[in-house]
Backbone bond lengths (Angstrom), bond angles and torsions (degrees), N, CA, C in turn:
res aa  C-N    CA-C-N  psi(-1)  N-CA   C-N-CA  omega(-1)  CA-C   N-CA-C  phi
1 M - - - 1.452 - - 1.513 109.19 -
2 S 1.281 114.83 130.73 1.465 119.98 -179.89 1.511 109.76 -81.60
3 V 1.293 113.74 147.61 1.460 120.22 -179.96 1.520 108.61 -122.52
4 D 1.332 115.91 134.98 1.468 121.23 175.26 1.516 107.56 -78.68
5 V 1.329 117.26 107.60 1.462 121.20 -175.66 1.511 111.47 -62.23
6 S 1.266 117.83 -31.04 1.469 119.92 -177.62 1.511 111.36 -64.72
7 D 1.369 117.62 -24.59 1.451 120.17 -179.74 1.519 111.87 -76.62
8 T 1.348 117.82 -20.54 1.460 120.18 -175.85 1.515 113.23 -88.04
9 K 1.357 118.71 -10.07 1.464 121.78 -179.54 1.508 109.88 -79.48
10 P 1.343 116.18 133.42 1.468 118.80 176.68 1.513 109.61 -60.70
11 E 1.306 114.69 148.82 1.447 120.22 -179.63 1.520 110.04 -62.57
12 G 1.284 116.36 132.52 1.461 122.40 177.94 1.509 113.34 83.03
13 R 1.334 119.16 6.48 1.464 121.25 -178.61 1.513 111.24 -107.71
14 V 1.334 118.27 32.10 1.468 121.10 178.99 1.514 108.75 -67.62
15 P 1.337 119.08 126.95 1.473 120.58 -178.02 1.520 111.21 -58.12
16 R 1.339 116.12 139.37 1.460 120.99 179.02 1.519 109.42 -83.36
17 K 1.306 115.14 140.29 1.463 120.40 178.88 1.518 108.94 -74.52
18 Q 1.346 116.77 124.19 1.452 120.92 -179.57 1.523 110.07 -78.10
19 P 1.341 116.95 136.57 1.468 118.98 179.36 1.513 111.19 -67.68
20 S 1.308 116.15 148.22 1.456 121.38 178.39 1.519 109.75 -73.88
21 L 1.334 115.59 168.48 1.462 119.97 177.92 1.524 110.81 -59.05
22 L 1.338 115.91 -42.71 1.461 119.72 179.28 1.518 110.46 -62.33
23 G 1.338 116.05 -40.22 1.457 119.71 179.24 1.513 112.07 -63.76
24 R 1.385 116.45 -40.28 1.453 119.03 179.05 1.522 111.61 -66.57
25 L 1.356 115.27 -35.68 1.466 118.85 178.75 1.522 111.53 -66.82
26 L 1.325 115.87 -38.00 1.457 119.57 -179.33 1.513 111.74 -73.20
27 G 1.313 117.28 -19.08 1.463 121.17 176.30 1.503 112.01 66.71
28 S 1.327 115.07 -121.31 1.466 120.93 -171.67 1.510 113.64 -85.63
29 Q 1.363 118.94 6.36 1.458 120.37 -179.61 1.517 108.95 -75.35
30 K 1.302 116.58 98.63 1.451 122.06 -176.37 1.516 110.58 -94.68
31 S 1.316 114.72 150.40 1.460 119.27 176.01 1.511 109.29 -70.99
32 P 1.324 116.92 144.37 1.464 118.97 179.79 1.517 110.81 -66.86
33 T 1.310 114.98 149.76 1.452 120.07 176.82 1.518 109.10 -66.33
34 P 1.357 116.99 162.88 1.471 118.60 177.53 1.518 112.54 -55.39
35 E 1.355 116.29 -37.45 1.463 118.37 -179.60 1.521 110.94 -65.75
36 L 1.369 115.31 -40.62 1.457 119.10 -179.74 1.518 110.79 -68.64
37 R 1.351 115.63 -39.57 1.462 118.40 178.12 1.512 110.64 -60.56
38 L 1.317 117.37 -40.11 1.459 121.21 179.47 1.519 110.29 -64.14
39 T 1.345 115.42 -39.53 1.466 119.28 179.83 1.518 111.22 -65.61
40 L 1.359 115.62 -42.41 1.458 119.16 -178.85 1.516 111.77 -68.42
41 A 1.322 116.65 -36.83 1.459 120.22 -177.17 1.512 112.32 -79.83
42 S 1.313 117.81 -22.77 1.463 120.91 -175.99 1.520 109.91 -127.08
43 P 1.341 117.01 76.91 1.468 118.83 179.19 1.514 110.50 -64.13
44 D 1.320 114.84 158.88 1.456 119.06 179.58 1.518 109.84 -60.37
45 P 1.327 118.45 135.45 1.465 120.78 179.63 1.518 110.52 -65.18
46 L 1.345 115.15 149.16 1.454 119.83 177.98 1.524 109.88 -66.66
47 P 1.314 117.31 149.68 1.466 119.06 178.26 1.519 110.42 -64.13
48 P 1.324 117.99 151.78 1.469 120.40 -179.30 1.516 110.92 -64.60
49 L 1.328 115.70 151.63 1.455 120.77 178.08 1.518 110.32 -71.23
50 S 1.311 115.78 152.28 1.462 120.78 177.94 1.524 110.09 -66.74
51 D 1.315 115.95 154.18 1.458 120.52 178.07 1.523 109.85 -59.61
52 L 1.323 115.15 140.37 1.456 121.20 -176.82 1.519 110.56 -81.85
53 Q 1.340 115.80 138.02 1.456 122.12 176.65 1.524 108.90 -120.63
54 L 1.325 116.10 127.37 1.462 122.40 178.88 1.520 108.03 -100.91
55 L 1.333 116.43 108.92 1.456 122.17 -174.32 1.527 110.89 -105.66
56 G 1.327 115.79 143.09 1.455 119.24 172.74 1.507 115.43 121.69
57 Y 1.327 117.78 -13.53 1.466 118.75 176.89 1.526 109.21 -69.91
58 A 1.316 116.31 132.70 1.460 120.43 175.18 1.524 109.46 -75.73
59 K 1.318 116.06 156.36 1.466 119.78 -178.75 1.518 111.77 -59.70
60 G 1.315 116.28 -33.30 1.461 119.66 -176.88 1.513 114.73 -88.67
61 T 1.332 117.74 3.37 1.461 120.52 -179.02 1.526 110.22 -71.24
62 K 1.324 116.16 119.09 1.465 120.75 -176.41 1.522 112.24 -88.89
63 H 1.313 116.83 -36.81 1.460 120.30 -174.51 1.527 109.66 -109.54
64 R 1.299 115.48 104.22 1.458 122.09 179.48 1.525 108.29 -106.21
65 V 1.316 115.98 113.85 1.459 120.27 -171.87 1.526 111.88 -79.18
66 L 1.318 116.80 -43.11 1.467 120.41 -176.56 1.521 110.36 -86.22
67 D 1.328 116.26 113.16 1.461 120.30 176.15 1.528 109.38 -102.45
68 E 1.313 115.86 172.68 1.465 120.69 -173.57 1.521 112.41 -64.02
69 E 1.330 117.26 -42.50 1.466 119.85 -178.29 1.524 111.16 -62.27
70 L 1.334 116.34 -45.64 1.459 120.03 178.99 1.523 110.61 -63.83
71 A 1.323 116.61 -41.95 1.466 120.51 179.91 1.527 111.36 -61.19
72 L 1.325 117.50 -40.08 1.467 120.56 -179.92 1.525 111.22 -66.81
73 N 1.332 116.93 -36.58 1.460 120.11 176.74 1.522 110.91 -63.83
74 I 1.318 116.40 -44.03 1.462 120.23 178.84 1.526 110.26 -66.19
75 R 1.315 116.26 -41.91 1.471 120.91 -178.42 1.518 111.77 -57.80
76 S 1.319 117.16 -36.90 1.461 120.73 -176.73 1.525 112.53 -65.26
77 L 1.334 117.70 -16.96 1.460 121.51 -178.91 1.523 113.07 -104.68
78 L 1.312 117.29 -2.79 1.458 120.57 179.30 1.526 110.30 -71.42
79 P 1.328 117.93 158.34 1.467 119.61 172.85 1.525 110.14 -55.22
80 P 1.328 118.73 142.16 1.474 120.97 -175.77 1.518 114.28 -51.24
81 R 1.326 117.61 -36.23 1.470 119.59 -178.33 1.525 111.69 -65.85
82 L 1.341 117.06 -26.11 1.459 120.27 179.95 1.523 112.04 -91.34
83 Q 1.319 117.01 -22.16 1.462 119.08 176.68 1.526 111.15 -63.31
84 L 1.320 116.90 -24.63 1.464 120.72 -177.91 1.523 112.55 -70.07
85 Y 1.327 117.44 -23.27 1.464 119.96 -179.87 1.524 109.27 -76.50
86 N 1.317 116.14 125.14 1.464 119.67 -177.13 1.524 112.78 -102.51
87 E 1.337 117.56 3.47 1.460 120.49 176.81 1.525 109.72 -119.76
88 W 1.324 116.15 120.33 1.454 122.21 174.12 1.521 108.12 -106.86
89 E 1.319 116.24 138.93 1.464 119.96 -177.10 1.522 110.91 -112.98
90 L 1.313 115.87 131.05 1.458 121.92 176.78 1.526 108.90 -75.88
91 L 1.329 116.71 118.39 1.462 121.43 -179.80 1.519 112.21 -96.12
92 Y 1.332 115.59 -35.27 1.462 119.39 -177.45 1.518 109.89 -147.34
93 S 1.315 115.31 139.35 1.462 122.78 176.59 1.522 108.13 -145.28
94 L 1.331 116.36 134.29 1.465 119.80 176.69 1.518 110.86 -54.92
95 E 1.315 116.15 -43.63 1.457 120.21 -175.72 1.523 112.10 -69.74
96 Q 1.320 117.68 -38.03 1.460 120.16 -174.51 1.526 113.81 -90.42
97 H 1.334 117.30 -28.54 1.460 119.77 -172.77 1.522 113.97 -117.18
98 G 1.321 117.86 -0.63 1.455 119.96 178.83 1.520 112.45 88.91
99 I 1.334 114.95 164.32 1.460 121.09 -176.28 1.520 108.63 -90.22
100 S 1.307 116.73 96.96 1.458 121.20 -177.31 1.520 110.24 -159.93
101 L 1.332 115.84 121.08 1.463 119.58 176.45 1.523 110.64 -66.45
102 N 1.328 116.59 -34.39 1.465 119.71 177.54 1.530 111.21 -63.14
103 S 1.337 116.52 -39.42 1.468 119.87 177.94 1.521 110.67 -65.48
104 L 1.316 115.94 -38.75 1.470 119.70 177.91 1.530 109.84 -60.14
105 Y 1.334 116.09 -49.64 1.461 119.40 179.49 1.527 111.25 -61.06
106 R 1.326 116.28 -44.24 1.463 119.91 -177.15 1.521 111.21 -63.13
107 N 1.325 117.30 -43.63 1.466 120.35 -178.87 1.523 112.52 -67.29
108 C 1.330 116.58 -24.35 1.462 120.17 -178.77 1.524 112.83 -88.76
109 R 1.323 117.43 -10.42 1.468 119.50 178.00 1.528 109.77 -63.19
110 P 1.329 117.96 135.46 1.471 119.74 177.69 1.521 112.59 -56.44
111 E 1.343 117.35 -35.91 1.463 119.98 179.35 1.522 111.13 -61.96
112 T 1.332 115.86 -43.34 1.463 119.65 179.06 1.518 110.77 -66.30
113 Q 1.317 116.69 -41.85 1.463 120.18 179.23 1.526 110.73 -60.93
114 K 1.324 115.78 -43.37 1.460 119.60 -179.47 1.528 110.84 -66.21
115 H 1.323 116.96 -41.48 1.462 120.34 178.55 1.525 110.44 -60.98
116 N 1.339 116.58 -45.56 1.465 119.95 179.91 1.524 111.06 -62.96
117 L 1.334 116.67 -35.80 1.459 119.97 177.30 1.524 110.55 -65.04
118 N 1.331 117.26 -42.58 1.466 120.80 178.61 1.525 111.50 -62.91
119 V 1.333 116.20 -39.11 1.468 120.27 178.77 1.521 110.27 -63.43
120 R 1.349 116.44 -44.17 1.465 119.55 -179.96 1.522 110.85 -64.04
121 K 1.330 116.65 -40.64 1.462 119.41 178.77 1.523 110.98 -64.18
122 A 1.339 116.28 -40.68 1.462 119.94 -179.74 1.518 110.87 -63.40
123 R 1.316 116.39 -41.49 1.468 120.10 178.87 1.518 110.48 -65.04
124 A 1.327 115.86 -41.31 1.466 119.04 -179.06 1.521 111.61 -65.90
125 N 1.343 116.64 -31.30 1.464 120.77 -179.28 1.518 113.12 -92.70
126 G 1.333 116.59 1.49 1.453 119.91 -179.22 1.509 113.29 72.54
127 D 1.349 116.86 23.02 1.462 120.95 -179.92 1.515 109.54 -73.96
128 S 1.334 116.26 136.68 1.463 120.80 -178.65 1.515 112.30 -95.02
129 G 1.333 118.00 6.02 1.455 120.20 -178.83 1.512 110.86 -59.16
130 G 1.297 117.08 140.35 1.453 121.99 -175.87 1.511 112.55 -92.78
131 F 1.332 114.48 -164.29 1.460 120.94 -176.05 1.528 111.31 -62.99
132 A 1.356 116.36 -42.00 1.467 120.08 -177.39 1.520 111.41 -59.95
133 E 1.337 116.13 -41.19 1.467 119.40 179.38 1.517 110.62 -63.33
134 G 1.337 115.72 -39.26 1.457 118.87 178.47 1.516 111.85 -63.46
135 V 1.342 116.83 -39.05 1.457 120.59 178.65 1.522 110.60 -63.94
136 V 1.346 116.94 -43.34 1.461 120.96 179.70 1.526 110.59 -61.36
137 K 1.337 117.09 -45.90 1.464 120.44 178.41 1.517 110.67 -59.22
138 N 1.328 114.65 -39.76 1.453 119.64 -179.39 1.525 110.75 -63.43
139 M 1.343 116.76 -42.22 1.457 121.14 -179.77 1.522 110.91 -66.22
140 V 1.318 116.64 -39.94 1.460 120.27 -179.62 1.517 110.51 -65.58
141 T 1.330 116.04 -39.38 1.463 120.30 -177.27 1.514 111.82 -70.22
142 F 1.331 116.07 -43.50 1.455 119.45 -171.63 1.527 113.87 -97.58
143 G 1.339 118.02 -27.03 1.452 119.28 -176.72 1.517 111.14 74.38
144 E 1.317 115.96 -171.58 1.454 120.52 -175.20 1.519 112.11 -86.73
145 N 1.310 117.39 -25.99 1.456 120.70 -176.82 1.518 109.81 -107.10
146 P 1.351 117.91 105.15 1.466 119.46 -176.40 1.510 113.10 -66.29
147 H 1.340 117.59 -20.16 1.462 119.72 -178.04 1.523 111.84 -86.33
148 A 1.356 116.64 -11.21 1.460 119.68 -177.70 1.513 112.37 -88.29
149 R 1.311 117.42 -14.59 1.450 120.14 -175.32 1.532 110.67 -85.12
150 G 1.315 115.42 151.96 1.446 119.72 174.14 1.515 109.92 -91.13
151 S 1.308 116.89 151.78 1.455 119.83 179.67 1.513 108.69 -154.69
152 R 1.303 115.24 160.78 1.452 120.30 175.74 1.526 109.04 -74.26
153 P 1.326 116.85 158.78 1.463 118.73 -179.49 1.520 111.27 -65.72
154 H 1.308 114.98 142.89 1.450 120.75 179.28 1.523 109.71 -131.33
155 G 1.290 115.92 158.86 1.444 122.69 172.08 1.515 108.75 -140.43
156 Y 1.325 116.09 154.98 1.462 120.82 -176.43 1.522 109.50 -130.88
157 I 1.316 114.97 131.01 1.457 121.74 -176.63 1.520 109.12 -114.78
158 V 1.325 115.92 123.17 1.464 122.21 177.26 1.525 107.91 -102.09
159 V 1.320 115.80 126.26 1.466 122.03 -178.79 1.525 108.29 -121.82
160 I 1.327 116.82 124.88 1.464 122.49 -178.73 1.518 109.20 -119.21
161 Q 1.322 115.91 139.60 1.464 121.79 169.93 1.519 107.46 -121.30
162 D 1.334 117.14 126.51 1.462 120.01 -176.17 1.520 111.90 -98.77
163 E 1.326 115.45 -171.41 1.462 120.46 -174.79 1.522 112.91 -68.48
164 H 1.329 117.75 -16.46 1.468 121.81 177.47 1.531 111.54 -99.43
165 K 1.316 117.06 11.67 1.467 124.51 -178.84 1.522 112.71 65.43
166 N 1.320 116.07 19.77 1.459 119.47 172.10 1.523 109.28 -76.19
167 K 1.319 116.15 148.92 1.460 121.32 178.42 1.524 109.25 -121.07
168 F 1.310 115.62 133.82 1.458 121.55 178.31 1.525 107.89 -159.74
169 G 1.330 115.84 173.04 1.459 118.00 -178.36 1.512 112.02 167.05
170 C 1.329 115.65 -147.85 1.457 120.27 -174.43 1.521 110.49 -155.23
171 Y 1.323 114.41 163.11 1.466 121.98 169.55 1.518 107.33 -115.06
172 L 1.338 116.53 130.00 1.460 122.72 -179.29 1.524 109.11 -119.47
173 N 1.306 116.84 136.39 1.465 119.20 179.18 1.532 111.73 -83.22
174 E 1.340 117.97 -9.60 1.462 122.37 176.05 1.524 109.51 -128.60
175 H 1.341 116.38 155.91 1.459 118.93 -179.00 1.530 110.35 -72.40
176 P 1.330 117.96 139.18 1.471 120.45 177.52 1.516 110.34 -65.30
177 R 1.328 115.96 139.75 1.463 121.06 -176.33 1.525 109.41 -156.23
178 P 1.327 117.68 154.49 1.468 120.29 179.52 1.524 111.50 -80.20
179 L 1.318 116.40 129.49 1.459 121.83 177.56 1.522 109.39 -107.60
180 E 1.322 116.11 142.22 1.460 120.32 179.69 1.523 111.68 -78.74
181 H 1.315 117.15 -30.66 1.459 121.07 -179.06 1.523 108.72 -120.56
182 K 1.315 115.18 150.61 1.460 118.88 -178.58 1.523 109.72 -67.35
183 R 1.296 114.49 113.60 1.466 121.42 179.07 1.522 108.41 -155.35
184 Y 1.310 116.09 125.93 1.460 120.10 178.37 1.525 109.89 -80.91
185 Y 1.305 115.77 146.79 1.461 120.68 175.68 1.525 108.71 -135.88
186 G 1.340 115.89 175.50 1.461 119.98 -175.58 1.521 111.17 103.85
187 N 1.340 115.11 170.32 1.467 119.63 177.93 1.526 110.29 -135.59
188 G 1.316 115.29 -172.69 1.458 120.41 -173.65 1.513 115.69 -70.22
189 E 1.335 118.07 -0.37 1.463 120.05 174.97 1.531 111.77 -77.31
190 C 1.323 116.91 -17.46 1.474 120.42 -178.31 1.530 110.43 -65.92
191 F 1.311 115.78 150.92 1.467 120.20 173.59 1.524 110.06 -155.73
192 L 1.322 115.20 158.79 1.457 122.95 171.85 1.518 108.30 -100.71
193 W 1.328 116.67 157.43 1.460 120.51 178.29 1.530 109.87 -151.65
194 K 1.316 115.00 161.43 1.460 120.53 175.15 1.518 109.17 -155.73
195 T 1.317 116.03 165.42 1.461 121.63 170.16 1.521 107.65 -117.01
196 E 1.314 116.56 150.60 1.461 119.82 -179.47 1.521 110.12 -148.39
197 W 1.335 115.74 156.38 1.458 120.41 175.20 1.516 108.95 -69.37
198 Y 1.331 117.22 140.03 1.459 118.35 179.62 1.515 113.69 -125.55
199 N 1.322 119.93 -6.69 1.460 120.40 175.94 1.522 109.99 -77.43
200 A 1.312 115.79 167.44 1.458 120.38 -178.29 1.526 110.66 -59.27
201 P 1.339 117.60 143.79 1.463 120.71 -177.28 1.519 113.86 -57.45
202 Q 1.344 117.96 -29.06 1.455 119.72 -177.73 1.523 113.00 -74.47
203 E 1.333 116.44 -13.21 1.460 119.04 179.42 1.526 110.03 -68.66
204 P 1.333 117.59 138.16 1.469 118.71 175.98 1.515 110.36 -61.07
205 K 1.337 115.81 147.51 1.466 120.29 -173.31 1.515 112.56 -58.94
206 R 1.321 116.36 -35.41 1.458 117.96 -176.98 1.522 111.91 -66.89
207 R 1.345 117.51 -16.68 1.458 120.25 -179.16 1.522 111.94 -103.53
208 R 1.322 117.10 -4.18 1.452 119.74 -178.12 1.527 110.83 -83.82
209 D 1.298 114.98 155.51 1.457 120.96 -178.93 1.526 109.75 -120.81
210 R 1.323 114.03 165.20 1.458 119.75 179.13 1.524 110.23 -111.72
211 R 1.307 114.59 153.43 1.458 119.99 173.25 1.527 108.81 -126.87
212 F 1.296 114.28 156.85 1.460 122.23 -175.63 1.527 109.35 -100.25
213 K 1.325 116.18 133.59 1.459 121.08 177.33 1.521 108.54 -130.50
214 A 1.320 116.30 136.56 1.461 120.89 -179.35 1.522 109.80 -124.28
215 F 1.333 114.92 153.79 1.462 121.70 -177.34 1.533 108.68 -131.38
216 P 1.323 117.16 96.54 1.468 120.77 -177.02 1.528 111.85 -76.26
217 Y 1.288 114.30 170.10 1.468 122.80 -179.83 1.525 110.56 -62.70
218 T 1.345 116.47 132.77 1.465 121.06 -177.71 1.518 113.12 -91.63
219 G 1.332 117.09 -23.89 1.457 120.55 -175.75 1.517 113.83 86.17
220 L 1.337 118.45 1.62 1.464 120.88 -178.22 1.525 112.41 -73.26
221 N 1.315 117.37 -27.97 1.467 120.70 172.29 1.528 108.14 -153.34
222 D 1.311 116.08 173.05 1.466 120.85 -177.50 1.526 112.19 -108.95
223 N 1.313 117.03 25.47 1.466 121.47 -178.58 1.529 109.93 -85.02
224 L 1.319 115.70 70.54 1.464 120.49 -171.31 1.525 112.60 -85.37
225 I 1.330 117.77 -64.62 1.466 121.26 -177.26 1.524 108.75 -131.24
226 Y 1.325 116.11 131.44 1.461 120.91 170.27 1.519 107.50 -138.53
227 S 1.318 116.66 128.49 1.465 120.37 -177.52 1.521 109.58 -144.90
228 N 1.331 115.61 144.63 1.457 121.68 175.70 1.523 108.42 -146.84
229 V 1.324 117.65 -164.08 1.467 120.39 -176.19 1.518 111.82 -72.17
230 D 1.332 117.65 -9.94 1.463 120.88 -175.82 1.522 114.38 -106.70
231 F 1.318 118.93 -21.07 1.468 119.52 -176.53 1.519 110.99 -168.68
232 I 1.336 113.73 167.88 1.469 122.95 168.89 1.520 106.89 -122.53
233 A 1.332 116.96 128.73 1.459 121.17 179.31 1.522 109.11 -128.30
234 V 1.323 115.71 133.75 1.466 121.63 179.76 1.521 108.14 -125.41
235 G 1.330 116.53 117.56 1.453 121.28 -177.23 1.515 111.36 79.93
236 S 1.328 116.42 137.05 1.463 119.12 -179.10 1.518 110.40 -160.08
237 S 1.328 115.28 140.39 1.462 121.97 170.56 1.519 107.86 -158.32
238 H 1.327 115.70 136.20 1.462 122.18 -179.89 1.529 111.86 55.72
239 G 1.317 116.17 33.97 1.457 120.30 177.45 1.512 115.11 80.28
240 N 1.321 118.07 4.87 1.464 122.06 -178.82 1.528 110.17 -113.83
241 N 1.323 116.08 140.77 1.470 121.38 -175.88 1.519 112.13 -104.73
242 G 1.324 115.00 141.14 1.458 119.36 174.41 1.517 111.19 -62.49
243 L 1.338 115.98 -40.06 1.462 122.25 176.08 1.520 108.05 -144.21
244 Y 1.331 115.61 125.49 1.468 121.85 -179.55 1.519 108.49 -129.54
245 I 1.342 116.03 128.13 1.463 122.42 178.85 1.518 107.42 -124.00
246 D 1.337 118.29 123.52 1.459 119.43 -177.11 1.522 111.45 -84.54
247 K 1.329 116.55 172.24 1.460 122.22 -171.88 1.523 113.26 -64.03
248 S 1.327 117.22 -21.54 1.466 120.15 179.59 1.523 112.28 -75.02
249 L 1.327 116.83 -13.54 1.473 122.54 -172.91 1.524 111.10 54.70
250 Y 1.326 114.76 34.03 1.464 120.37 179.17 1.524 111.25 -125.99
251 L 1.319 117.55 -36.45 1.456 121.07 -177.15 1.521 110.35 -112.62
252 G 1.324 115.09 146.66 1.453 119.98 178.49 1.513 111.53 -153.47
253 V 1.326 115.60 165.53 1.462 122.87 -178.51 1.525 108.47 -140.30
254 S 1.327 115.57 149.85 1.463 120.66 175.44 1.521 109.77 -137.47
255 Y 1.322 115.88 126.35 1.459 123.86 174.82 1.530 108.89 -116.88
256 P 1.327 117.73 155.68 1.461 118.28 163.48 1.528 108.08 -65.69
257 C 1.322 117.43 141.37 1.469 119.18 178.77 1.520 109.52 -142.94
258 E 1.327 114.87 154.98 1.460 120.44 -175.99 1.525 112.48 -71.76
259 T 1.323 117.37 -24.55 1.461 120.09 -177.23 1.521 111.54 -57.30
260 F 1.344 115.47 -40.33 1.466 120.31 -177.16 1.528 113.08 -121.05
261 G 1.323 117.82 -3.98 1.459 119.56 -176.87 1.513 112.08 56.91
262 N 1.323 116.55 35.18 1.465 121.57 -171.19 1.516 113.57 -86.41
263 E 1.310 113.73 157.43 1.453 121.02 166.93 1.531 108.00 -80.83
264 I 1.328 116.78 169.01 1.461 120.27 171.66 1.520 107.53 -63.56
265 L 1.319 117.22 131.09 1.462 120.93 -171.73 1.522 113.57 -78.94
266 C 1.323 117.74 -27.52 1.465 121.22 -175.35 1.523 110.55 -108.76
267 D 1.332 116.90 175.79 1.459 121.48 176.50 1.528 110.35 -61.19
268 H 1.331 116.02 145.21 1.459 120.57 179.41 1.518 108.90 -160.78
269 E 1.319 115.65 160.70 1.454 120.55 177.14 1.525 110.15 -69.44
270 S 1.318 115.72 148.40 1.456 120.27 178.84 1.526 109.77 -59.34
271 G 1.309 116.65 129.93 1.455 121.14 179.74 1.516 114.58 84.39
272 A 1.325 117.54 -1.10 1.462 120.54 -179.18 1.528 110.55 -69.96
273 E 1.328 116.39 149.91 1.455 121.07 179.52 1.520 112.19 -79.30
274 Y 1.324 116.63 -22.78 1.464 120.25 -178.13 1.517 109.08 -154.86
275 G 1.315 115.73 171.55 1.457 121.71 175.08 1.517 109.62 -130.26
276 S 1.310 116.52 143.70 1.464 121.22 175.89 1.519 108.69 -115.32
277 F 1.318 116.38 154.92 1.462 119.90 -176.52 1.521 110.39 -149.10
278 K 1.324 114.55 161.41 1.458 122.45 173.74 1.527 108.12 -112.01
279 I 1.304 115.89 132.20 1.463 121.39 -175.93 1.523 109.85 -84.96
280 M 1.315 116.24 118.15 1.458 121.67 175.51 1.528 111.42 -93.67
281 N 1.311 115.82 -29.61 1.463 120.14 176.44 1.519 108.55 -156.71
282 L 1.313 115.31 149.49 1.459 121.19 -179.02 1.521 108.39 -147.78
283 E 1.319 115.15 136.04 1.464 120.82 179.27 1.525 109.97 -133.45
284 V 1.328 115.71 148.11 1.465 121.99 172.59 1.520 107.82 -124.24
285 W 1.332 116.01 126.33 1.464 122.46 -178.06 1.518 110.15 -117.15
286 R 1.322 115.74 144.63 1.457 120.83 173.93 1.523 109.79 -104.53
287 V 1.326 115.59 134.00 1.460 122.68 172.85 1.521 107.38 -110.50
288 G 1.316 117.06 127.65 1.454 120.96 -177.90 1.518 110.72 115.13
289 E 1.327 115.74 148.96 1.462 120.78 -177.02 1.523 111.14 -89.82
290 L 1.329 115.31 151.98 1.460 120.31 177.77 1.520 111.85 -77.48
291 E 1.331 117.10 -29.65 1.467 120.29 -177.93 1.511 109.91 -153.08
């Protein structure tokens, strides 16, 4: 006859489990309770980001390239410190500022941005100070050496719309500017991006949707940004640029490049080595506050 051994033990005399040698060595270091383990493994989620505001469009601007959905996609890939900024400012637009690479560079200069900010503040406060006063304030704020001043982090987003209404562009961690000598600038935060149709080809265009694709820095080379009075180039390998914009701000080219491991950003024939495009609209946005 079998006997249930558990029935023969006096109540409350269950043998205690002896600690292992490792447990004795660790002493009082106890394992966290299940509740504590859950807390450690599942930290409280970060609060949601504030709603994004796109500032700078004039009332009469008919063609606005950057929409909210596209902006949110780009925002999700920005460095965390820049994702916190909920106001993006339009610095340059073909429609609002004219077709000029020099104007693009000028509007993106920190000095120009600061001057424009001072002008807006003066208008809001009813200040009657003129242009000369704004220039003086600008000089006092920035000094003679633009590289010696401290500033908050900034990012710059270039948005292009071509003749086929495709949208693509790049994120730059530094403002685009003309260089006298060939020298790449920027860091690994830069990336290229594009939107593309993703529904089946047989679907009518009005029912098709777009998806966002981004191409971050690969680390294979440091050919991030190069710009001069004749063009802006982002990404380069074997003499080919991931994104190239000529001085007319009308023609551009896109190649796959090792810097970003990107696809061709614009429409192109199947099997083509590159794609060319015509710029119908172009915008440059700043992320981050001036002060």
